[in-house]
N, C-alpha and C positions, 0 to 999 in steps of 0.2 A: 733359578738356584743356585741357594749359598756354597759358593765351593771356597774349601783350603786350600791353597796353593804351596807348595815350596822348594825350593833347591840347593842344598846341600856338597854339590859337587865340585866347590873350590872352595877357597877359605874364608869366603863370608858365603853365609847362609842367610837366603833372602825367606820372606813367607808372607803369603796376603789372604786377608779373606776379601773375597770378591762374590757382588749379588748380580749378576747378570755383566753387565758389562762395568758394574759399578766399584770401586773398591773402598771398602767399608778401613779398611787398616792395612799397614802395611809392616815391616822388621826387616833390621837386617839386624845380623849378630852372629854366631857361629855357632857349626851342627849340634855341640854339646847340649845347647840351651833351647834347640827346636822344640821340644812339648812344648816348654816354658812362653814362647814365646808362639804359638796354637793357642795356647790355656789364655792368654791375654789377649789375643786378636777377637777371642769368641767373647773375653768376661767385656771388653771395650765396646762392643759392636752390641750388646745387651743380649746376646745369642748362648745357645748351650750346645752340647757337642749333639744329642740330638739333631738339630735343626739342620746340620750339615747334610747337604745333598750329594756329595762328588767330591774327589781328590785329585789335586795334578801335585804330580812329583817332577823335580829335573833327574833325566836318565843319567847326564854324563854328554858325554867325555867329562872326565876330571880327576880326583884323587879318589883311588879305589875306596879305600873307609869310609870317608867322607859322602860319598854316592854311596854305598852301603848302610848307611843310616837314614837317608834318604828314602830309602826304599824300604827297610826295617817300619819304618816309620808308618809310611805310607802302607806298607799290607797289616800291620797292627791298629792300626786307628782307623782302616778299610774293614776289617772282620770283626773288629769289635762293634763298629756303629753301622754294619750290613751295607755299606757305600760303597757305588763302583770308581775306579780311579782311572785318570788317564797317565801316558808318560809323555815328557816331550823332552826333547832333547837338549840340553846346556848350550849346545853353541844355537839353535834355531831360533831359542829364546834370545840371546844378545844379539844375533841377527837383526828380529824384529825390533829392535831399538831405533836405529839408523839405517832408513833405503841405501843399499848397496854399500852397504859398512861389509866387511870381511871380520868373524870371531874368531880373535885366538886368544886360548883358555891356557894361563902358565902349564904345562908339563909337567915340570921339574926334570931333571938329569940332562938340561939345558936345554928342551927341547919344548915344542909347544903342541896343542889341539888344535886343527883345523878343520872345513869341512872336508867329508870323504865319508864318516870320518877316520883323521890319521896323524898321527905326532910326527913332527918334524923339527930338525935344529930351523931357527930361525934364519938362520941365510940361506940355508935353503929353498923359501919359498921363495914361490915368482908372484910376485906382487906388480902389478902394473902402479907408473908413479901417480898419485894422487891418491890410490886407494886408500880408504878410511879406515883402519883398523881400530877394534875394540875389546875389551878383558882385559882379564889379569895379566895375560902374556904381552899384548899389546903394549902395557904400560912398565912391565919388567924388561921386556927387549924393544923398549924405545928406542936406541940411538942407533941399534941393526934396523928396524923397518925405516926409519926415518932417512936413514941415509940409503936404503931401498928407492926411498920418494915416497913412502907412505906417509899418511898423515895419523898422528895420533892425538888425540883429544888429551885435554890435560888429565893427572891422575886423579885430581878426585872427581871430576867428572862420573856422573850418576849413570851415565852408556858404558861405561866396564865392570856396571854388577849385572848379573844375571835377573833381575829382578823377580821376583813371583809372580805379578801379577800379570807379566808378558808370558809366560807359560801358560797361566789360565788361560789365558785370549785365544792363544796357540792350540790346544785340548779341543780334538777331537772325538777319540775314541776311546769312551768310556768303558769299562770293563772288571772282570775280578781282579782284586788290588794283587790276587797271587799271580796273576798275568805277567805284573809289571818285571821288565829286563832290563836291566844296565844296559850301557854302553861301553866294552869293554875297547880299548885300540892297541892294548898291552897288555902284558902281565904284569902284577903286581909287582911294586917295589922290592917287597921281601924275596918272591919269586925269582925279579933278577938279579939279587945279591949273591941267592942261594948258585945260581948257575954259572 
């Protein structure tokens, strides 16, 4: 089955066109160019929108707005093409890149998103020395995590990105795109500012 997969929950948007286990193309960009990226993936593979058999979208946790962009695109494309969709946690996709790694996504507000899922200050994480930490939060809080005994791969290492191909590999339960739900760990920044 030809699957379009994408994640927009972090500062980087990733997208991939996958046929079974074979990755036909990948893009790394930003959420605002997601539709262009998906179109390019299909064109480069010589496929048409009608060839798509399913969608996979990252459900966060991550930026409230960026996560909503990905879900809205998945719902819109899914309904337009009459295809089913599956949601996959951004943390789960990241974790699948390196066995035993702890996914750490920058949550802003001096916090990170970690499995649970939950938001925590980097200093409040309880890490076993030697834990490999990956993701945007691991890069941003490298000094803190390394001081706690964690290992953080170099900043430019691909393991820090929630590659859409990883989401596609983890996707299991395809359903109506309307059923897709984001993973929110806390209130949006705008609501927090008003409180």
